[in-house]
N, C-alpha and C positions, 0 to 999 in steps of 0.2 A: 243561340240555343242554351238553355239553362238546365242544369242538372240538379235535381232535388234528391238529397239522401234523407230517408226516413229511418232514424235510429231512435234507441230508447234508453232509459235508465235501467232496465231489466227485461226479463222475458215475460210474456202473457200480459203485458201493459196496455196494449191497443194500438200497436203501430199500422195494423191492416185497416182498422177502423179509420184511422186518420188518413191513411193513403187513398182509401175509397173515397173519403169527403174531398181530399185535394183533387183527385181525377175528375170527379163529377163537377166540382166547382170550376176548374179550369176549362173542361169541355163546354159547360154552360156559357163561358165567357168566349167561346169561339177559339180557344187555344188548340193546337195540335199536340197531343200528348201520346208519349210511349211510356208504359208502365212495366218494370222489370222486378222480379223477385228472384235474384240469381241463385240464391241458396236457400233451400227449405228442407228442414228435418221434421220428423214427426208425421210422415204420411199414412203410416200403416192403419188401416181401417176407416181413414177420413173420406166421405164422398168427394168427388172432384170439385164440385161447386161449393164445398165447405172449406176447402183448403184456402190458404192465403192467396196463392196464385189464381185459383178459381174465382175468387171474391173480386180480385184485382180486374180479371178479364170481364166480368160481369159489369163492373164499374165502368169500363170502357165501351160497354155495349156490345161485346163479343161473345162468340159461343164458347163453351167450356168443353174442351175434349182433352184426351191425352196429348195430342199433338200440339194443341194451342198452349197448354201448360208447359210442354217441353220447350216451346220456343221462347218463353219468358223465364223459365226456371230450369236451366241446364243441370244444375247440381241438386238433385232430389235424393233424399234419404228417408228410410222408414223409421228408425228409432228416434224418439224424441230427446235428442241429445245436442250438445253444443256442435257447431259445424265440423270443427276438427275432429271430434271424437266420432260423430256419425260417419265422416268421410273415411277416417282410419278403419271403422269397423267393416266398410264396404270395399277397403282395400284401395281407396283412392287418395289423392292429395290434391287439394285445391291450390291453384298457383295465382299469386297475386296479379301477375301481369295478365293472366287469361281473365280474370274477373274484371280488370280494368278495361280489356279489349272489348269484352262483352257488353260493359256498360256504355262504351262510346260507340258501338256499332249502329244504333239508331241515327237516321239522317232526317233532314227535312222536318224537323219537330220544333215546336216552341219550347216544350219542356220534355226532359226524359227523367220519370220518377223512379228513383231505386229505393226499394225497401230492403233494409239489412236484416240480419238474423240475431235474435237476442239483444243484448246491450252493447253499449259503446265500446267495452274492451273484451268482447267475447272473441277467443282465439278463432282464426280461420284455418291455420295450418300451425306447424311447429314454431314459425318465427313470427308470424304477422296477426294482428288483431282487427277487429272492425274498424278501429280508428286509423290504422295504417291503411286500409282500403280507402277511407275517405280522404286521407292525406294525398295519397297517390292519385286519386281521382280528381281532386282539387287542383293538383299541379297541372292538368291537362285540360280542365274544363272550367266553366263558369258554374261553381257549385253553391248551393245553399243547403244547409243542414236544418232539419226539422227534428227537434228533440221531443220525444213523447214520454210522458211521465204519468204517474197514477195519483190519486188522492188518498191513499190508504195511510195507515199509521207507519210512520217512517219514511214517507216519500220526500220530505224536506231534505234529509241528509242524502238519500239517494240521487235526488235531483240535483243538488248542488256539487256532490262528488262527480256525477256525470259532466255537469257543466265545467267544472274546473279542469277536468281531463280534456275536454274538447277545446277550451280556451288555450291551454298550454300547448296544444298542437296547431293553433291557427284555424280552428274549426268552430268559432263562436257561432252558435245557432242564429239562424234569422228569426226563429221563434221557438219557444217552449209551449208545447200544447198538453194540458192536462185532461187526459181521457179518464174521466172520472171512474173510480172504483166502485165495487158494489157495496163496500162499506166505507162510509166517511166518518173518521172521529170527530171532526170538526166541519163547520161550513166550509166548502171549497173555497169560497172568497177569502176566508181568513187565512187558508193555507197560501193563496196567492199573495196576500199582503206581506207574509213573512218571506216567501220566496223572492218577491221583488226587492227586498232590502239588500239582497246578496247577488242578485242576478245581473248587475253591471248594465243595466238598461236593456236587456234583451226582453222583447215583449212576451207576455204570457197570456194565452187564451184558454178558456174552459171549454170543453166539448162533453156534453152528456152522452157518455158512451152507452149506457144500458136503458135510455128511453128514447122517445121519438121527437124529442124537442129538435127544432132547427138549429144546426150548428152555425157558429159565426163564419164569416167569410176569412177563411185562413189565408187565401190568396193575396189578400191585401198586404201581407208582410213579406211577400216574396220578390217584390220589385227591387 
């Protein structure tokens, strides 16, 4: 069983878009997939079907309900804040070992897709960041990291910073996915050319986030 951890260079980059694509592509290939969004903030006023968790449930072909969302997202917070800040305002503390246990709970699956919250170094409590979560999960599972980035002005630096941070922790991504931004200062292919010079042979794929073009087969990079 392979665990996929979908992380990003920042927030609102397009992690859920890529998670949806990965879920659907794996299912089409006949793979058994469990999808988890353990931590989610910014729920206030958002219809269930439009939350990250709801979209992942729909991608799996499931129904969207409060119960179904609670099953894949036990840590839920209304304010649109970083996980540790949102939890603190709710009088809660997320413990790393509990997050790991939750991610390891699914059995009899080919893939367990875990979507993180925010970027690579977003804190989840007073001591640990999203990267610590990934490191701990890698020590117990066959983990593949998917790094989602944008194509906006500044993304090259943000991407390479995130990549360097992951590499330093032994979390070199299986793939970097550019989920195209609304505004692209240069052709996305040109951005890829620059990133590739510094990406240490990590493959880079382009996914048109804001149109209906068919995305590339991202599962090809997960073997």
